[in-house]
C-alpha positions in Angstrom: 0.0 0.1 0.0 2.8 2.5 1.1 4.7 2.7 -2.5 1.7 4.6 -4.0 2.6 7.5 -2.1 4.9 9.5 -4.7 2.6 8.7 -7.2 -0.2 10.0 -5.0 1.8 13.1 -4.2 2.2 14.1 -8.0 -1.3 13.6 -8.8 -2.5 15.7 -6.0 0.0 18.6 -7.1 -1.5 18.4 -10.4 -4.8 18.8 -9.3 -3.7 21.9 -7.2 -2.5 23.4 -10.4 -6.0 22.8 -12.2 -8.1 24.3 -9.2 -5.9 27.2 -7.5 -6.4 28.0 -3.9 -6.7 31.8 -3.0 -5.0 33.4 -0.1 -7.7 34.8 1.8 -7.7 38.8 1.7 -10.0 38.8 4.8 -8.0 39.9 8.1 -8.1 37.4 11.0 -7.0 37.5 14.5 -4.4 34.9 14.6 -2.6 35.7 17.9 0.7 34.3 17.8 0.4 32.4 14.8 2.1 33.7 11.6 -0.6 35.0 9.4 1.0 35.0 6.0 -0.4 31.6 4.5 -3.8 31.5 5.1 -6.0 29.5 2.0 -9.4 29.0 1.6 -11.2 27.1 -0.8 -12.7 29.3 -3.9 -15.8 27.5 -4.8 -17.6 26.6 -1.2 -17.4 26.0 2.2 -14.3 24.1 3.4 -14.8 20.6 4.5 -11.9 20.3 6.8 -9.7 23.0 8.5 -5.8 21.9 8.6 -3.1 23.8 10.4 -0.2 22.5 8.3 3.3 23.2 10.3 6.6 23.5 8.2 9.9 21.8 9.3 12.8 23.5 10.4 13.3 24.9 7.0 10.2 27.3 7.2 7.5 27.5 4.6 8.7 27.0 1.3 7.3 26.1 -2.3 6.8 22.5 -1.6 4.7 23.5 1.8 2.7 25.9 -0.4 2.0 23.7 -3.2 0.9 20.9 -0.8 -1.4 23.6 1.1 -3.0 24.2 -2.4 -3.4 20.8 -3.3 -5.5 20.4 0.0 -7.2 23.4 -0.7 -8.1 22.0 -4.2 -9.8 18.9 -2.6 -12.0 21.3 -0.2 -10.0 22.1 2.8 -9.2 25.6 4.4 -5.6 25.5 5.2 -3.4 27.4 7.8 0.2 27.2 6.8 2.4 27.8 9.6 6.3 28.7 9.2 7.9 26.4 12.2 10.9 29.1 12.6 8.5 32.1 12.7 6.4 30.6 15.1 9.0 29.5 17.4 10.3 32.9 17.5 6.9 34.2 18.5 6.0 31.9 21.1 9.5 32.7 22.4 8.5 36.3 22.8 5.1 35.2 24.7 5.3 37.2 28.2 3.3 34.8 30.5 5.0 32.3 32.7 4.3 29.5 30.0 2.8 29.2 26.5 -0.4 28.1 25.5 -1.1 27.6 21.9 -4.4 26.2 21.6 -6.6 29.3 22.0 -5.1 30.8 19.0 -5.5 27.5 17.0 -9.2 27.3 18.2 -10.0 31.1 17.5 -8.6 31.1 14.4 -10.1 27.8 13.4 -13.7 29.2 14.2 -12.8 32.6 12.2 -11.7 30.7 9.3 -14.8 28.4 9.0 -16.9 31.0 9.7 -15.4 32.9 6.8 -15.6 30.0 4.6 -19.5 29.5 5.1 -19.2 26.0 6.5 -22.4 24.6 7.6 -20.9 22.5 10.6 -18.1 23.2 12.4 -15.3 21.0 12.1 -12.2 20.7 14.8 -9.0 21.7 13.2 -6.2 19.2 12.4 -2.6 20.1 13.2 0.1 18.3 11.1 3.7 18.5 10.1 6.9 16.8 9.4 9.8 16.6 11.4 9.9 19.7 13.5 6.1 20.8 12.6 5.3 17.3 13.6 6.9 17.6 17.0 5.2 20.8 17.7 1.7 18.9 16.4 2.4 16.5 19.1 3.3 19.2 21.8 -0.1 20.8 21.0 -2.1 17.6 22.1 0.1 17.8 25.4 -1.8 20.8 26.2 -5.1 20.6 24.5 -8.5 20.5 26.1 -10.8 17.4 25.0 -13.0 18.2 22.1 -10.9 21.0 20.8 -8.3 19.7 18.1 -9.6 17.3 15.8 -6.4 15.3 15.2 -2.7 15.6 15.5 -0.6 14.1 12.4 2.5 13.8 12.8 5.2 12.3 10.1 9.1 11.4 11.3 8.5 13.9 14.2 11.5 15.0 16.3 11.6 14.1 19.8 11.0 17.6 21.1 10.7 21.1 20.3 13.3 24.0 20.5 11.5 26.4 22.6 13.1 27.4 26.1 9.7 28.5 27.6 7.6 25.7 29.0 4.2 25.0 27.4 1.3 25.5 29.9 0.7 21.5 30.7 0.9 18.9 33.5 2.3 16.4 30.9 5.7 15.0 31.9 8.5 17.0 30.3 12.3 16.9 29.7 14.7 19.2 28.7 18.0 18.3 26.9 20.1 20.3 24.4 17.9 23.1 24.0 14.9 21.2 23.2 11.8 20.2 25.4 10.3 16.8 25.1 6.8 16.6 26.1 4.5 13.5 26.8 0.7 13.4 27.1 -1.7 14.1 29.9 -3.2 11.2 31.8 -6.2 9.8 30.8 -8.1 9.6 27.3 -6.4 11.6 24.7 -7.9 15.0 23.7 -8.0 14.5 19.9 -6.8 11.5 17.6 -2.9 11.1 17.5 -1.6 9.6 14.2 2.1 9.2 14.0 3.9 7.9 10.5 7.6 6.7 10.6 9.4 6.6 7.5 13.0 5.3 7.0 14.2 8.8 7.6 12.7 9.3 11.0 15.4 10.3 13.5 16.1 7.8 16.2 15.2 9.9 19.0 12.1 10.8 17.5 11.3 7.3 16.7 11.8 6.3 20.4 9.9 9.0 21.7 7.0 7.9 19.4 6.9 4.4 20.9 7.2 5.9 24.3 3.8 7.8 23.7 2.1 4.7 22.1 3.2 2.7 24.9 2.1 5.4 27.4 -1.1 5.6 25.5 -2.5 2.7 23.4 -4.8 4.8 21.5 -2.0 6.4 19.5 -1.9 5.2 16.2 1.9 4.6 15.4 2.7 3.2 11.8 5.7 2.5 9.7 5.4 3.8 6.2 7.2 3.4 3.0 8.0 6.5 0.7 9.0 10.0 1.3 7.8 11.8 4.5 6.0 14.5 2.3 4.0 12.1 -0.1 3.0 10.0 3.1 1.6 13.3 4.8 0.2 14.2 1.8 -2.1 11.2 1.4 -2.9 11.0 4.9 -4.3 14.7 5.0 -5.9 14.2 1.5 -7.7 11.2 3.2 -9.1 13.2 6.0 -10.3 15.7 3.6 -12.2 13.1 1.8 -13.6 11.7 5.0 -14.9 15.0 6.2 -18.5 15.2 6.7 -19.0 11.5 6.6 -19.2 11.1 10.5 -21.5 8.7 12.1 -23.8 11.0 14.2 -26.5 9.6 16.4 -29.8 11.0 15.2 -27.7 13.2 12.5 -26.9 15.3 15.6 -23.8 16.6 17.3 -24.4 14.7 20.5 -22.3 12.4 23.0 -24.1 9.4 24.7 -23.2 8.7 28.3 -24.7 5.2 29.0 -25.4 4.4 32.5 -28.1 2.1 34.2 -30.6 4.5 35.3 -30.9 5.0 38.8 -34.2 7.4 39.2 -36.0 6.4 36.1 -34.4 9.8 34.8 -32.2 10.5 31.9 -30.6 13.9 31.6 -29.8 16.3 28.1 -27.0 18.9 28.7 -26.3 21.9 26.3 -22.9 22.8 26.4 -21.4 26.2 26.3 -20.4 27.8 23.1 -16.9 26.3 23.5 -18.5 23.0 22.6 -18.9 19.7 24.3 -15.8 19.8 26.9 -14.5 20.7 30.4 -17.7 22.0 32.7 -20.4 20.5 30.4 -18.6 17.1 29.8 -17.1 16.7 33.4 -20.6 17.2 35.1 -22.2 14.7 32.5 -19.3 12.1 33.7 -20.2 12.8 37.4 -24.2 12.5 36.6 -23.4 9.5 34.6 -21.3 7.9 37.7 -24.6 8.4 39.7 -26.8 6.2 37.6 -28.3 9.2 35.3 -27.6 8.4 31.5 -26.7 11.7 29.5 -27.2 13.0 26.1 -24.8 16.0 25.7 -25.5 18.4 22.9 -22.3 20.2 21.4 -23.8 23.8 21.1 -20.6 24.8 19.2 -21.4 22.3 16.4 -25.1 22.2 16.6 -25.5 26.1 16.7 -22.8 26.8 14.5 -25.2 27.4 11.7 -28.3 29.4 13.0 -30.8 27.4 14.1 -34.9 28.4 14.3 -36.2 28.0 17.8 -38.8 25.4 17.0 -36.1 23.5 14.9 -34.1 23.6 18.2 -37.2 22.5 20.2 -38.0 19.7 17.5 -34.8 18.2 17.9 -34.5 18.1 21.5 -38.0 16.2 21.5 -36.4 13.7 18.9 -33.5 13.2 21.5 -36.0 12.8 24.4 -38.2 10.6 22.5 -35.3 8.1 21.1 -33.2 8.2 24.4 -36.3 7.6 27.0 -37.0 4.7 25.0 -33.1 3.6 24.8 -32.9 3.8 28.5 -36.4 3.1 29.4 -37.1 6.2 31.7 -39.6 8.1 32.4 -38.1 11.5 33.3 -35.8 14.0 31.4 -33.6 16.4 33.4 -32.9 19.4 31.2 -29.7 21.3 31.8 -28.0 24.0 30.1 -24.7 25.8 30.5 -23.8 29.7 29.4 -24.9 29.7 25.9 -27.1 26.3 26.5 -28.6 27.7 29.6 -29.6 30.8 27.6 -31.2 28.9 24.7 -32.9 26.1 27.1 -36.1 28.2 28.5 -37.2 29.2 25.1 -36.6 25.5 24.0 -39.0 24.2 26.6 -41.4 26.6 26.0 -41.7 25.2 22.4 -42.0 21.8 23.3 -45.3 19.7 23.2 -47.2 19.5 26.3 -46.6 15.8 26.3 -42.6 16.4 26.3 -42.9 19.1 28.9 -44.9 16.7 31.2 -41.8 14.4 31.4 -39.4 17.3 32.7 -39.1 17.4 36.2 -36.3 19.9 36.5 -34.3 22.6 34.5 -31.4 23.2 35.7 -29.6 26.4 33.9 -25.9 27.4 34.7 -24.2 30.7 34.1 -27.0 32.1 32.8 -27.5 35.6 31.2 -30.1 38.0 29.9 -29.4 37.3 25.8 -30.5 34.3 23.7 -28.9 33.4 20.2 -29.4 30.5 18.2 -26.0 30.9 16.3 -22.4 30.8 17.9 -20.6 34.1 17.1 -16.9 34.0 16.9 -17.1 37.1 19.0 -19.0 35.6 21.6 -16.3 32.9 22.2 -13.8 35.4 22.4 -15.7 37.1 25.3 -17.8 39.9 23.5 -21.5 39.7 24.4 -23.8 38.4 21.6 -26.5 39.9 19.5 -29.5 38.7 21.7 -31.5 38.2 18.8 -33.6 35.4 20.5 -34.8 37.6 23.4 -34.2 37.6 27.1 -33.9 34.1 28.9 -35.6 35.7 31.8 -38.6 36.4 30.0 -38.7 32.8 28.6 -38.4 31.6 32.2 -41.1 33.7 33.5 -43.6 31.4 31.0 -42.3 28.1 33.1 -43.5 26.7 36.4 -40.9 28.0 38.6 -41.0 25.1 40.8 -39.5 23.2 37.8 -36.2 25.8 37.5 -32.9 25.5 39.2 -30.6 28.4 38.4 -27.1 28.1 39.6 -24.7 31.1 39.9 -21.3 31.7 40.5 -20.7 34.3 43.5 -18.2 36.2 41.6 -20.5 36.8 38.7 -22.3 40.4 39.6 -24.6 40.4 36.3 -26.0 37.0 36.6 -29.8 37.1 36.8 -30.1 34.1 39.1 -30.6 36.0 42.3 -33.3 38.2 40.8 -35.4 35.1 40.2 -35.7 33.8 43.6 -38.5 36.2 44.9 -40.5 34.7 41.9 -40.1 31.1 43.2 -37.4 29.9 41.1 -34.5 27.8 43.0 -31.4 30.1 43.0 -28.3 28.4 43.9 -24.9 30.3 44.7 -21.6 28.5 44.2 -18.3 29.8 44.9 -16.5 31.2 41.9 -17.1 32.7 38.6 -18.3 31.8 35.0 -16.8 27.9 35.7 -17.5 27.5 39.6 -14.0 27.3 40.3 -14.1 23.9 38.4 -15.4 22.0 41.5 -17.6 19.9 39.2 -18.5 17.1 41.8 -20.1 20.1 43.8 -21.9 21.3 41.1 -23.6 17.9 40.3 -24.4 17.4 43.6 -26.5 20.5 43.3 -28.2 19.1 40.5 -28.9 15.6 41.6 -30.1 16.8 45.5 -32.7 19.1 43.7 -33.8 16.4 41.2 -34.3 13.9 44.1 -36.4 16.4 45.9 -38.5 17.1 43.0 -39.2 13.3 42.3 -39.8 12.9 46.2 -37.0 10.6 46.2 -35.5 10.0 49.8 
């Protein structure tokens, strides 16, 4: 199989010549990422988003041709000049360097500019030094943020004196820092391909990563590194959009043997299904409440109509109540998800509403939007075209509503709802409740058992 790489690369580059990519004239906020090589498809929305990192020699004709070939297949490509990027990272004034926020923010901006109908987590990829940097990104990435890291013949470490922000194991030698991955499941798929030209220390490091994390996909490949990477990335672009999503929706299913005749549906914040939403779901799962997690970043990437959102929630409730044979559905929303949930509940049928004993809203605001805005993800308020969640809550039986807020959040409307009969719960901390997910989940389950009259 591996001998076809060279012919494949030739064909791919020929396709690029026939279908030229365009360097986007739009201005993007790239943070520390060099902004010279951002390419989008000419004729339609991008199917995939690839951050292609050069080797030590920097961004040259070969990298440009490869990027254009991928764009010709339908990908948006951010070409990163490795030496320039390392120089920018070295000048960061923080105690440690965090690359992922720039990658995620730029991916969202690019895909919005491209007109993609569904957000695709970015793929980070490279050969040699670029491959090493892609792997280092995995060492500090949260879950559900990067789509995959693809590294061909990676070096063992990166030539950056300043450490990355990560609790992962690290070792420094000869001006390079070698990073492991954090404990537990990988935050994204990791694929490492080694050719006969792979450096000895890079090969040893790849083997160590695979030994520590058996979900690392480590393979030996024939052919030149450039053609191996070209084919791997082309395969990713071809496969984009063919994901198998339950009900055709961006949802995560956390199975559990139901303990309270109840399942939960959790709408995430605008950052997607990760961190608080995912952690709370995991705690609930461990307590006997199966969960369907709705990834708001992906679900609301294209604007949804309010009734469409309610209809999809009804489909989720119906499908998984039957799957788990439960009577009740606990509805939970965090941040963006909390803002959307009251109006969504109000648009459910009376039959569906009767199955909901509790609506838990965490980090509520006074604005509803049915589409993710990049500005909102960067901390700027959305437009609030969907109205005011507080007014939507006013149409719900207050005995159903639990509103949880952080004591550091001065503008959270939860305290103002207490006099209206809503359960208003204060937890120490700010928007993320000091990351005390166990305590947060305990507030939810205690209230649920009270409403269900479970001792």
